[in-house]
Legacy VTK file of the C-alpha trace (Angstrom):
# vtk DataFile Version 3.0
C-alpha trace
ASCII
DATASET POLYDATA
POINTS 207 float
117.697 88.018 88.785
118.209 89.540 92.253
117.969 92.966 91.091
114.532 91.500 89.177
113.021 89.791 92.537
114.160 92.803 94.459
111.577 94.720 91.471
109.104 92.859 92.314
109.653 92.154 95.654
109.080 96.590 96.557
105.762 96.142 94.147
104.409 93.277 96.170
105.091 95.777 99.573
103.662 99.057 97.426
100.607 96.688 96.411
99.589 95.303 99.848
99.927 98.669 101.580
98.573 100.956 99.285
96.204 99.085 97.578
96.206 97.307 93.972
93.113 97.805 92.633
90.784 100.857 92.814
88.193 100.230 95.503
84.436 100.595 94.749
83.734 101.900 98.002
85.568 104.116 99.974
84.873 105.817 103.603
87.407 108.816 103.306
85.841 110.384 106.050
87.283 108.960 108.582
90.976 109.377 109.632
93.424 108.383 106.782
95.871 106.093 109.137
92.711 104.366 109.710
90.770 103.413 106.380
87.423 101.257 106.042
88.682 98.041 104.373
88.911 98.551 100.836
86.633 96.707 98.341
88.043 95.719 94.796
86.143 95.731 91.785
85.905 92.014 90.000
89.577 90.730 88.724
88.233 89.786 85.572
87.888 92.759 84.809
91.485 93.666 84.522
92.444 92.840 80.396
88.457 93.425 79.466
88.224 96.340 76.344
86.022 98.674 77.014
82.768 96.655 74.660
83.318 94.097 77.573
83.382 96.444 80.769
80.372 98.249 79.745
78.676 94.873 78.757
79.355 94.324 82.210
78.085 96.808 83.689
75.471 96.936 81.894
74.461 93.356 83.160
74.877 94.326 86.660
73.448 97.602 86.060
70.437 95.454 85.004
70.764 93.327 88.132
70.318 96.754 90.432
67.358 98.666 88.253
65.517 95.329 89.379
65.740 94.916 92.984
65.440 98.064 93.467
62.557 98.678 91.467
61.316 95.627 93.828
62.416 97.203 96.850
60.055 97.971 99.908
62.238 99.105 101.721
62.949 102.412 99.402
59.895 105.139 98.289
59.030 106.411 94.963
61.462 109.255 95.543
64.370 107.305 96.392
64.041 104.829 93.583
63.717 107.350 91.087
66.960 109.088 91.948
68.576 105.662 92.053
67.792 104.788 88.639
68.306 108.146 87.263
72.048 107.589 88.980
72.153 103.884 87.219
71.486 105.291 83.950
73.536 108.434 84.345
76.086 106.257 84.582
76.195 104.426 81.778
75.337 107.369 79.855
79.062 108.620 80.939
80.837 105.692 79.594
78.996 104.749 76.897
81.591 106.639 74.898
84.622 105.979 76.094
87.416 104.339 74.471
89.517 102.945 76.975
89.106 100.022 79.275
90.629 102.295 82.652
87.795 105.108 81.913
85.037 103.296 82.158
86.565 101.122 85.473
86.934 104.907 86.748
83.902 106.239 85.634
81.850 103.635 87.113
83.353 102.986 90.235
83.806 107.370 90.367
79.734 107.109 90.076
79.168 104.391 92.194
81.283 106.139 95.266
79.744 109.349 94.948
76.070 107.481 94.664
77.051 106.181 98.349
78.416 108.694 99.481
75.847 111.016 99.029
73.240 108.048 100.492
75.627 107.564 103.505
74.955 111.221 103.639
71.333 111.988 103.403
70.406 108.518 105.726
72.771 110.528 108.583
70.918 113.577 107.693
74.802 115.085 107.154
76.326 117.420 104.215
78.723 115.769 101.765
81.993 117.583 101.955
83.338 116.411 98.460
86.193 118.088 98.719
87.147 117.006 101.787
86.551 113.439 100.001
88.372 114.644 96.959
91.173 115.943 99.082
91.551 112.145 100.629
91.284 110.369 97.114
94.295 112.947 95.640
96.506 112.092 98.696
95.969 108.910 98.190
96.284 108.098 94.399
99.190 110.920 94.708
101.439 108.554 96.804
100.423 105.361 94.570
101.820 107.077 91.989
104.553 108.318 93.487
105.965 104.586 94.895
105.026 103.235 91.184
106.654 105.690 89.728
110.185 104.752 91.943
109.419 101.103 91.369
109.866 101.670 87.367
112.834 103.566 87.968
114.165 100.723 89.331
112.952 98.295 86.712
113.731 100.706 84.384
117.638 100.334 85.814
117.705 96.576 86.032
117.064 96.614 82.351
112.988 96.397 81.576
111.440 97.751 79.305
108.792 100.218 80.891
107.795 102.287 77.838
103.976 100.781 78.367
104.249 101.220 81.875
105.444 104.775 81.551
102.156 105.390 79.356
99.219 104.806 82.230
101.353 106.506 84.538
101.577 109.722 82.429
98.300 109.198 82.229
97.843 109.085 86.070
99.852 111.850 87.198
97.524 114.296 84.253
94.246 112.716 85.365
96.025 113.285 89.285
95.932 117.084 88.338
92.571 117.874 86.353
91.293 115.729 89.788
93.160 118.620 91.358
91.702 121.468 89.480
88.430 123.219 89.119
86.046 121.727 86.899
82.829 119.954 88.890
82.926 117.205 91.348
81.559 114.437 89.425
84.491 115.362 86.576
87.456 115.508 89.086
85.983 112.579 91.203
86.529 110.799 88.079
90.096 111.613 86.734
90.933 110.367 89.678
89.015 107.476 89.680
89.945 107.019 86.102
94.111 107.823 87.209
93.728 104.965 89.961
92.949 102.483 86.933
95.912 103.686 85.192
97.713 102.628 88.149
96.279 99.682 87.679
97.026 98.907 84.611
101.042 99.874 85.788
100.791 97.915 88.464
99.889 94.068 86.696
102.840 95.480 83.657
105.187 96.025 86.232
103.714 92.384 87.593
104.713 90.672 84.661
107.896 91.739 84.054
LINES 1 208
207 0 1 2 3 4 5 6 7 8 9 10 11 12 13 14 15 16 17 18 19 20 21 22 23 24 25 26 27 28 29 30 31 32 33 34 35 36 37 38 39 40 41 42 43 44 45 46 47 48 49 50 51 52 53 54 55 56 57 58 59 60 61 62 63 64 65 66 67 68 69 70 71 72 73 74 75 76 77 78 79 80 81 82 83 84 85 86 87 88 89 90 91 92 93 94 95 96 97 98 99 100 101 102 103 104 105 106 107 108 109 110 111 112 113 114 115 116 117 118 119 120 121 122 123 124 125 126 127 128 129 130 131 132 133 134 135 136 137 138 139 140 141 142 143 144 145 146 147 148 149 150 151 152 153 154 155 156 157 158 159 160 161 162 163 164 165 166 167 168 169 170 171 172 173 174 175 176 177 178 179 180 181 182 183 184 185 186 187 188 189 190 191 192 193 194 195 196 197 198 199 200 201 202 203 204 205 206
């Protein structure tokens, strides 16, 4: 019991330190030691099926489309660009089977759009490679923490099979993110990996 309590405390500490859930928007162009506060996806998304998550994403997309269409702050060209991004996101998640894939993709595409809009507003070019480098550094650190805690749980006699599967998925996807694919593919992979790590965190907390 003492060992199990130690594992739980360590997991909570790691979660607080590096964040338990994927962020909807992170400004990685700031120094890593002074990140902006992270905004996490709604807790009710955890444990939802891919179909349920797609329905939630579609509801939010419809609300956003209405706000964009009725906005007086955007030009016709800007509205077209935003609406196209929403459609692209819904298309990207249409055939995904895993909840982590849906969550990670939605977060990834929304974040990319925000980064692009911020750069356009400031008249700056987007350094996608720098952004991905920051994501990979943080997400790799998170993976290392979770692998360590999973090892402790296994040594304490817990069944960590499911957790290991989640972390294996995350490992593969971080390798994809570090590869030579398109920016969208690599960014999606990084955030899907982070969603898998959230699944692992939830499973560890349930032990």
